[in-house]
N, C-alpha and C positions, 0 to 999 in steps of 0.2 A: 494604572494598571490595565491592561489590554483585557478585552472581554474574552472570556472563555466559553466556547459554544461546544455543546456535546451532540454528536450525531451517533447513528447507528450503522454498522457495517452489514451488507447484504449476505456476508458468507455464513450467517446464521441460518438463512434460508437455503443457501447452496449446499450446506452439508446434508440437507435433507434428501438430496438426489432425486430419484424418481418419485420419491413419496411427496415432494413439494408440490403444493396445489397453488394456482394462481401466477400470475407474471408479475412484471415490474410495478403496474399500477395498483396492484393488491399490496404488494411489499410496502410501497411508498405509503399508502393508506394505513397500514398496520404501523409504520414506524411513526407516523404523525400520530395516531391515536395513543402510542405509547407515551408521547410527550417530548420526542427528540425535536431539537432545532433542525437537523438536517441528516443527511444520509449519504454513505459512501457505497458506490455501487461497483462491484468487480465487473470486468470486461466480460466475463462469462454470463452474468445475470443480464448485462447490458444489451449483449446479443445484437440483433438487427437494429436497435434502437441507436446503435453508433452512427447511423446515417439519417437519424429522424430527431436531432435535438430539439426542435421546437416542440415536439409532441411530449418529451421528457420534461421540457420547461413548464408546459402547460399543466402537466400531472403534478409537479412540485408546487406550482402556484396555486392550483386548487387546494391544497392542503397547507400553504403558509409555509412549505419546507424549502430548505436550500441544498444545493448539492455541494457537499463538504469535499468530496474526492472521487476519483475512479482509480480503482486498483487494476494494475495490469500485469498479467502473468503470462507465460507460455510454457509448452512442454519442454523448451530447451533450457529453460532456467538462466537464459542469458548467458550461458558458458559454452555454447557450441558456435564456433566461428561460422560454420555453413549455414547456419540459421540466422546470422546477423541481419542480412539484407530483408528477409521476409518479415523478421520481428519488427525491424525499423519502418517498413511499409505499414504494418499494422498500428504502430505508434503514430504515424502520420494521419491516418484516418481517425485515431482517437483524439489528436490535438485539433483536428477539425471540429470534432464534437465539443471539446472543451472550450475552444474559442468563444462558444456562446454562453459560457459559465466562467467569467473573469475570476471570480473568488474560489474557484475549485481548484484543487490539488491533483497532481497526476503521481499516484504512488506506484513505484516500480518494484517487483518483487525482489527479495533477495537472491543472491546466486545460488543456483541449484543444479545438481548433476546426479544421476544414478551411481556414478562411480566416484569414489572419495580420494581417487589417485590424484597427485599433483594439484591439492586444492587452491593454493595461491595462485598458480598459473591460471586456473579456471575463474577465480575472482578477477584476475587481471583483465580477462576476456570480458567479464560482465561490466567492469570498470569502462571499457571501451564503448560498451553500448549505453551505460549510464550517461556517460559525456557526450556521445552523439545525440541522444535525446534531449539533453540539457540545452544543446545549442539550438536545437529546433525549437524547444519550449520557449526559449528567451524571445525569439523573434515574434511571438503572439502574446507574451506576457503571463504564460502560465508558469507556476511554481512545481517544482518536482522533488519528490523524496524517495529515498531508498528505504525498503521496508523489510529487513532482516526477519526470517521466520525461522520456526524449529521443526518443520514438516520433514518427512523422510527425504534425505538427499540434500538437505540445507548445508551449505557451506559457510554460513554466518550464523554462528551460535555462541561461540566462545568469546571471552574477554580479547583475546588474542586476534581472533578474526574480525571482531569490530574494530580494533585498532587499526589494522591492516587496512581495512575499508576507509576508514575516516581519514587516515594520514594521507590517502590518494585520491579521495573523492573531492570533485571540484567545488570550491567553496561556496558556489551559488546553488549547489544541490544539498537540500536538508536530509537530515536522518528522520525517519518516520518509524520509530520503535514500537514495540508491543510489549506490555507489562508481562503477558503469559509467555510468550516466546523467550524473552530475556531469562525468566525463572527456569523454564525448561532447559535452556541452553547451559545451565549451571552458574549463571552470574547471579550478583547481588543486585536486586532490581534499583534500590535507592542509590547505590554507588554508580551503576551504569548510567542511570538518568542524570546524575548530577554531573558526571564527567562530560556528558555530551549536550547538556542542557542548552548552550548557545547554539547548537546546530539543529535543535529539534523545533519543528515547526508544526507537527501533526503527530499524534501519539495515539495508539489503541491501549484501551484498558479492558483486561478481563476481569469478570465478577468470578473471584476464586473463593470456593468454600472448602478448605482442606485443614483438617484439625492438627496434621503434623508440619504444616507450612507456616514457617515463622519468618517474617522479613523485619529486620531491625532498622530503624533509622538513626544511622551512625554518622 
């Protein structure tokens, strides 16, 4: 059985917005103190460190931590054709960063749009982006996954939209699901994870405390 390693995502701190104190170095220290083996950093928290990978590596090494993944999202939600080239240039910089962390995964946010009109056409546009990133990542040995979410504007929430995505997603690009987003999207968590188990290489788990939430292992 493969070793299962548990890391912590920096979105916990990102959600604090202007109330967040400290930068990446402080976050890494807090994650290490909590006992996690690694960390997933969003591109928003990574910030200018995208061009300073050796500094990040030194921070991680100081605390015996590994970089599990970098999560990448943009305002375009990858569904705006006019933003394709600019988003791809941003990914190229990020892949340069990730080339220093061969075990880390690049997580691409799920298709997102302020308008819910023609959702599958927009998912098709996102697929063009995912596949372009996948081709670039393969040249340097970086693994890529797609991370559907349930934030406002998400086009990947339902079982139908997941199926549409996975039937068209390049086989070398993994699914990076999230237990909380699956449930918020109205799906059965266990059923969804079992359906795509062979395509999952990286998964987010939420700690959910809710008296009226019942998930049956069927």
